[in-house]
C-alpha positions as CSV (number, residue, x, y, z in Angstrom):
1,M,-14.0,-9.9,-22.0
2,K,-17.0,-8.3,-20.4
3,N,-17.7,-11.4,-18.3
4,D,-14.2,-11.8,-16.9
5,K,-14.1,-13.4,-13.5
6,I,-12.5,-11.4,-10.7
7,S,-10.5,-13.0,-7.9
8,V,-10.4,-11.0,-4.7
9,I,-7.3,-11.9,-2.6
10,L,-7.9,-11.2,1.1
11,P,-5.2,-12.4,3.5
12,V,-5.8,-12.2,7.2
13,K,-4.0,-13.1,10.4
14,N,-5.8,-12.7,13.7
15,G,-7.9,-9.8,12.5
16,N,-11.0,-8.1,13.7
17,E,-14.1,-10.2,13.1
18,E,-16.5,-7.3,12.5
19,Y,-14.1,-5.5,10.2
20,L,-13.5,-8.8,8.2
21,K,-17.3,-9.3,7.8
22,R,-17.6,-5.7,6.6
23,A,-14.8,-6.2,4.0
24,V,-16.3,-9.5,2.7
25,E,-19.8,-7.9,2.6
26,S,-18.4,-5.1,0.4
27,V,-17.5,-7.8,-2.2
28,L,-20.8,-9.7,-1.9
29,T,-22.8,-6.6,-2.6
30,Q,-21.0,-5.7,-5.9
31,S,-23.0,-4.7,-8.9
32,Y,-20.9,-7.2,-10.9
33,D,-21.4,-10.8,-9.8
34,N,-18.8,-12.9,-11.6
35,Y,-16.1,-13.1,-8.8
36,E,-14.6,-15.2,-6.1
37,I,-13.0,-14.4,-2.8
38,L,-9.8,-16.1,-1.7
39,L,-9.8,-15.9,2.1
40,I,-6.3,-16.7,3.1
41,D,-5.8,-17.6,6.8
42,D,-2.1,-16.8,7.4
43,G,-1.5,-18.9,10.5
44,S,-4.2,-17.3,12.7
45,R,-4.9,-18.7,16.2
46,E,-7.6,-21.4,16.3
47,E,-10.4,-19.1,17.5
48,F,-9.9,-16.7,14.6
49,S,-9.5,-19.5,12.1
50,A,-12.9,-20.7,13.1
51,V,-14.3,-17.2,12.4
52,M,-12.8,-17.2,9.0
53,K,-14.2,-20.7,8.2
54,K,-17.6,-19.6,9.3
55,I,-17.5,-16.5,7.0
56,A,-16.3,-18.6,4.1
57,G,-19.3,-21.0,4.7
58,T,-21.8,-18.2,4.1
59,D,-21.3,-18.0,0.3
60,A,-20.1,-20.5,-2.2
61,R,-18.0,-17.9,-3.9
62,I,-15.7,-17.6,-0.9
63,R,-12.7,-20.1,-0.9
64,Y,-10.9,-20.6,2.4
65,F,-7.2,-21.5,2.5
66,R,-5.0,-22.0,5.5
67,V,-1.2,-21.3,5.2
68,E,1.4,-21.3,7.9
69,S,2.6,-17.7,8.5
70,L,3.8,-16.9,5.0
71,G,3.5,-13.2,5.8
72,V,1.3,-10.9,3.8
73,S,3.5,-11.1,0.7
74,G,3.7,-14.8,0.7
75,A,0.0,-15.2,1.3
76,R,-0.8,-12.9,-1.6
77,N,1.6,-14.8,-3.9
78,F,0.0,-18.1,-2.8
79,A,-3.4,-16.8,-3.6
80,V,-2.5,-15.7,-7.1
81,E,-1.5,-19.2,-7.9
82,K,-4.8,-20.6,-6.6
83,A,-7.0,-17.9,-8.2
84,A,-9.5,-19.1,-10.8
85,G,-10.2,-15.6,-12.1
86,D,-9.1,-13.7,-15.1
87,I,-8.5,-10.5,-13.1
88,I,-6.8,-10.2,-9.7
89,T,-7.5,-7.6,-7.1
90,Y,-6.5,-7.2,-3.4
91,L,-8.4,-6.3,-0.3
92,D,-7.2,-6.0,3.3
93,G,-9.3,-7.3,6.1
94,D,-10.2,-3.9,7.7
95,D,-11.0,-2.0,4.4
96,T,-13.9,-2.1,2.0
97,L,-14.6,-1.7,-1.8
98,D,-17.0,0.6,-3.6
99,R,-19.9,-1.5,-4.8
100,F,-19.4,-0.4,-8.5
101,C,-15.6,-1.0,-8.7
102,F,-15.8,-4.5,-10.3
103,E,-18.2,-3.3,-13.0
104,E,-16.1,-0.3,-13.8
105,A,-12.8,-2.2,-13.8
106,V,-14.1,-4.9,-16.2
107,T,-15.5,-2.1,-18.5
108,V,-12.1,-0.5,-18.7
109,L,-10.1,-3.6,-19.2
110,S,-12.5,-5.2,-21.7
111,S,-12.5,-2.2,-23.9
112,S,-8.7,-1.6,-24.0
113,K,-5.3,-3.2,-24.2
114,Y,-4.3,-2.3,-20.7
115,D,-2.9,-5.1,-18.5
116,A,-4.0,-3.3,-15.3
117,V,-6.1,-0.4,-14.1
118,F,-5.4,1.4,-10.8
119,G,-8.5,3.0,-9.3
120,G,-8.7,5.6,-6.5
121,T,-8.6,5.2,-2.7
122,L,-10.3,7.3,-0.1
123,Y,-8.8,7.5,3.4
124,I,-11.5,7.2,6.0
125,Y,-10.5,8.6,9.4
126,S,-11.5,7.0,12.7
127,D,-14.3,8.4,14.8
128,K,-12.0,10.7,16.8
129,N,-10.8,12.2,13.5
130,S,-14.1,12.0,11.5
131,D,-14.2,15.7,11.0
132,K,-11.4,15.2,8.5
133,N,-13.4,12.9,6.3
134,P,-14.5,14.1,2.8
135,A,-18.2,14.7,2.1
136,V,-19.3,11.2,1.2
137,S,-22.5,9.3,2.1
138,V,-22.0,6.7,4.8
139,D,-23.6,3.2,4.6
140,N,-23.6,1.9,8.2
141,S,-23.2,-1.7,7.1
142,L,-20.3,-1.3,4.6
143,G,-18.7,2.0,5.6
144,I,-18.8,4.1,2.5
145,S,-20.8,4.4,-0.7
146,G,-19.7,7.4,-2.8
147,K,-22.0,7.2,-5.9
148,E,-25.4,5.9,-6.9
149,R,-24.4,4.1,-10.2
150,A,-21.4,2.9,-12.1
151,F,-19.8,5.4,-14.5
152,T,-20.6,4.7,-18.1
153,A,-17.9,3.6,-20.6
154,E,-17.7,7.2,-21.9
155,E,-17.4,8.6,-18.4
156,L,-14.7,6.1,-17.6
157,K,-12.8,7.0,-20.7
158,S,-12.8,10.7,-19.7
159,R,-11.5,9.7,-16.3
160,T,-8.6,7.5,-17.6
161,I,-5.0,8.6,-17.4
162,K,-2.6,6.6,-19.6
163,L,0.7,5.9,-17.9
164,T,3.0,6.6,-20.9
165,E,6.7,6.2,-21.1
166,K,6.9,10.0,-21.1
167,R,5.1,10.0,-17.7
168,K,7.3,7.3,-16.2
169,H,9.4,9.5,-13.9
170,K,6.3,11.2,-12.5
171,T,4.6,7.8,-11.9
172,H,7.7,6.4,-10.1
173,F,7.7,9.6,-7.9
174,E,4.0,9.0,-7.1
175,S,4.8,5.4,-6.1
176,I,7.3,6.4,-3.3
177,A,6.5,9.9,-2.3
178,E,3.4,12.0,-3.1
179,P,0.5,10.0,-4.6
180,Y,-1.5,11.2,-7.5
181,R,-4.6,12.9,-6.1
182,F,-7.9,13.9,-7.7
183,E,-11.3,15.4,-6.8
184,D,-13.4,14.3,-3.7
185,G,-10.2,13.5,-1.8
186,G,-9.4,10.4,-3.8
187,Y,-5.8,9.4,-4.6
188,I,-3.9,6.5,-6.3
189,S,-2.6,4.4,-3.4
190,R,1.0,3.5,-3.1
191,G,0.0,0.0,-1.9
192,I,-2.4,-2.7,-3.2
193,A,-5.6,-0.6,-3.1
194,G,-7.7,-0.3,-6.2
195,R,-5.5,-2.5,-8.4
196,F,-7.2,-4.7,-11.0
197,I,-4.6,-6.7,-12.9
198,R,-5.0,-9.4,-15.6
199,K,-3.8,-12.7,-14.1
200,N,-2.0,-13.7,-17.2
201,A,0.0,-10.5,-17.1
202,L,1.0,-11.1,-13.4
203,I,2.0,-14.7,-14.1
204,E,3.9,-14.1,-17.4
205,G,5.8,-11.1,-15.9
206,D,6.4,-12.9,-12.6
207,Y,5.2,-9.9,-10.7
208,R,5.3,-11.4,-7.2
209,F,5.4,-9.6,-3.9
210,P,8.9,-9.7,-2.5
211,E,9.0,-12.2,0.3
212,G,11.3,-11.7,3.3
213,I,10.7,-8.0,3.1
214,R,8.3,-6.4,5.5
215,I,8.6,-2.7,4.6
216,Y,8.0,-1.1,1.2
217,E,7.2,-4.4,-0.3
218,D,4.2,-2.9,-2.1
219,A,6.3,0.0,-3.5
220,I,8.7,-2.6,-5.0
221,W,5.9,-4.6,-6.5
222,N,4.2,-1.5,-7.9
223,I,7.4,-0.1,-9.6
224,E,8.3,-3.4,-11.1
225,M,4.8,-3.6,-12.6
226,L,4.8,0.0,-13.8
227,S,8.1,-0.7,-15.6
228,G,6.7,-3.7,-17.5
229,L,2.9,-3.6,-17.9
230,K,0.5,-1.3,-19.8
231,I,-1.3,0.5,-17.0
232,C,-3.7,3.3,-16.5
233,Y,-5.0,5.3,-13.6
234,L,-8.7,5.9,-13.2
235,R,-10.2,8.8,-11.4
236,S,-12.9,6.9,-9.6
237,V,-12.8,5.9,-5.9
238,W,-12.8,2.1,-5.7
239,Y,-11.2,1.4,-2.3
240,Y,-11.9,2.7,1.2
241,Y,-8.9,2.6,3.5
242,F,-9.9,2.8,7.1
243,E,-7.6,4.5,9.7
244,N,-6.5,1.9,12.2
245,E,-6.2,3.4,15.7
246,V,-4.4,0.3,17.0
247,S,-1.6,0.2,14.3
248,V,1.5,-1.8,15.0
249,S,3.5,0.1,12.4
250,N,5.3,2.1,15.1
251,A,5.8,-0.8,17.5
252,F,9.3,-1.3,19.0
253,N,11.5,-3.2,16.5
254,E,15.2,-3.8,17.3
255,N,15.8,-5.0,13.8
256,V,14.2,-2.1,12.0
257,I,17.4,-0.8,10.5
258,S,18.2,-4.0,8.7
259,D,14.5,-4.5,7.8
260,I,14.3,-1.1,6.1
261,E,17.7,-1.0,4.4
262,K,17.1,-4.1,2.2
263,P,14.0,-2.6,0.5
264,I,15.6,0.8,0.1
265,E,18.5,-0.8,-1.6
266,R,16.1,-2.6,-4.0
267,L,14.2,0.6,-4.7
268,S,17.4,2.5,-5.4
269,E,18.1,-0.2,-8.1
270,L,14.6,0.2,-9.6
271,L,14.5,4.0,-9.6
272,D,16.4,6.3,-12.0
273,L,18.3,8.4,-9.4
274,D,19.8,10.5,-12.2
275,N,16.4,11.9,-12.9
276,K,15.6,14.9,-10.7
277,L,12.0,14.0,-10.0
278,E,12.7,10.4,-9.1
279,Y,15.7,11.5,-6.9
280,H,13.4,14.0,-5.2
281,G,11.0,11.1,-4.4
282,Y,14.0,9.1,-3.1
283,T,15.0,11.9,-0.7
284,R,11.5,11.8,0.8
285,L,11.7,8.0,1.1
286,V,15.0,8.1,2.9
287,M,14.0,10.8,5.3
288,D,10.7,9.1,6.1
289,S,12.6,5.9,6.7
290,L,15.0,7.6,9.1
291,R,12.0,8.9,11.0
292,Y,10.6,5.4,11.1
293,I,13.9,4.1,12.6
294,Y,13.7,6.8,15.2
295,K,10.0,6.0,16.1
296,C,10.5,2.2,16.2
297,L,14.0,2.0,17.8
298,Y,16.1,5.0,18.8
299,G,13.4,7.1,20.2
300,H,11.0,4.4,21.3
301,P,10.4,4.2,25.1
302,D,11.2,0.5,25.2
303,Y,14.7,1.0,23.8
304,C,17.1,1.1,26.7
305,P,20.6,0.4,25.4
306,G,23.9,1.4,26.9
307,R,25.9,4.3,25.6
308,V,28.2,2.1,23.4
309,E,25.2,0.6,21.6
310,R,23.7,4.1,20.9
311,R,27.0,5.3,19.5
312,K,27.2,2.2,17.3
313,I,23.8,3.0,15.8
314,L,24.6,6.6,15.2
315,K,28.0,5.8,13.7
316,H,26.2,3.4,11.2
317,L,23.6,6.0,10.3
318,H,26.1,8.7,9.6
319,R,28.7,6.6,7.8
320,D,26.8,4.0,5.8
321,E,24.3,4.2,2.9
322,P,21.6,5.2,2.4
323,W,21.7,7.4,5.5
324,K,25.0,9.2,4.8
325,S,23.6,10.4,1.5
326,I,21.3,12.7,3.6
327,K,24.3,14.8,4.3
328,S,25.3,15.2,0.6
329,L,24.9,18.4,-1.4
330,K,22.8,16.5,-3.9
331,Y,20.3,15.4,-1.3
332,I,20.1,18.9,0.2
333,R,19.6,20.4,-3.3
334,Y,16.8,18.1,-4.4
335,A,15.0,17.5,-1.1
336,S,11.8,19.5,-0.2
337,G,12.2,22.5,2.1
338,R,11.0,20.4,5.0
339,D,13.4,17.6,4.4
340,R,16.3,20.0,3.6
341,Q,16.0,21.5,7.1
342,K,16.0,18.0,8.6
343,A,19.0,17.0,6.5
344,I,21.0,20.0,7.9
345,L,20.0,19.0,11.5
346,F,21.0,15.4,10.7
347,K,24.4,16.6,9.4
348,L,24.9,18.6,12.7
349,R,23.8,15.4,14.7
350,L,20.8,17.3,16.1
351,L,17.9,15.7,14.2
352,F,17.2,13.0,16.8
353,L,17.3,15.6,19.5
354,F,14.8,17.7,17.5
355,W,12.5,14.8,17.2
356,K,12.8,14.0,20.9
357,H,11.5,17.4,21.9
358,K,8.8,17.5,19.2
359,N,5.5,16.0,20.1
360,G,6.9,14.0,23.0
361,G,9.7,12.5,20.8
362,V,7.6,10.2,18.7
């Protein structure tokens, strides 16, 4: 219906106050006003919890919930259960939304039988990389404002891409490897960005974020939904993803191998690895994961094991799945030229040495 209520799920743990205010403000200035914000405090320290409560007190449409360190997946699942809206969308605490995205999403969903619509994301580089940003107008209070009005129903129809069964393999590839890109630098994110999903479809299909998984949880969630819901892409930028210069994604993690193998195993079950395009995407996923292991463990400056421990890790990576598949003829055949070269180096046990001498080893 055209007056559907939107629930914005925004989980935060010890975030940045100014960024969080900016994220919330991008919701409060929407052109469509039937919404709520579920501000989920995932076990923040006392000082930041006070900040979140203060922000929640500025508008009656903001509902504050405190949970005890459920993790981002658990916090999102909790919020879906508490949501009063008809449509669910997600926002991270350091990003913003285009001010017309609610209006456009409701227009698409109210005039179709789609369960969900995935709008575009624009990657916004930090100040030191600002020359890479696309030509968009900048609003100092919210970050980005790309257009002066919402697209009309007819304009939205022309920008809609139906995700048919025929397109399934390409859609899966886009979920794990190279995202679908369109004009003005926009792309369909592989995460939570720009998703507007009917709550009843989420609940009935039990499309929950996998808890206990810290890597690729969004990819698993997306592919499960893509396999069961009626979804379309929309070529309109709805979500602004801000580059975080202080990212913890490459922090030292002695458990990174076990952390990453579990979701890769799950993704291998969800993907059709007999399909050439999906397997090509899988080769990218595995190589990127191996690189991540190198950055967070084997090549990290804080990693100082003995020779026996290093040999144990290398033995595991060369003898066990999914890593040993990198050396297979099938992998080398379907990998990109870039990853094919890395696969050969890995087979010769030279890849980590190559990474060590490239860009300082990280």
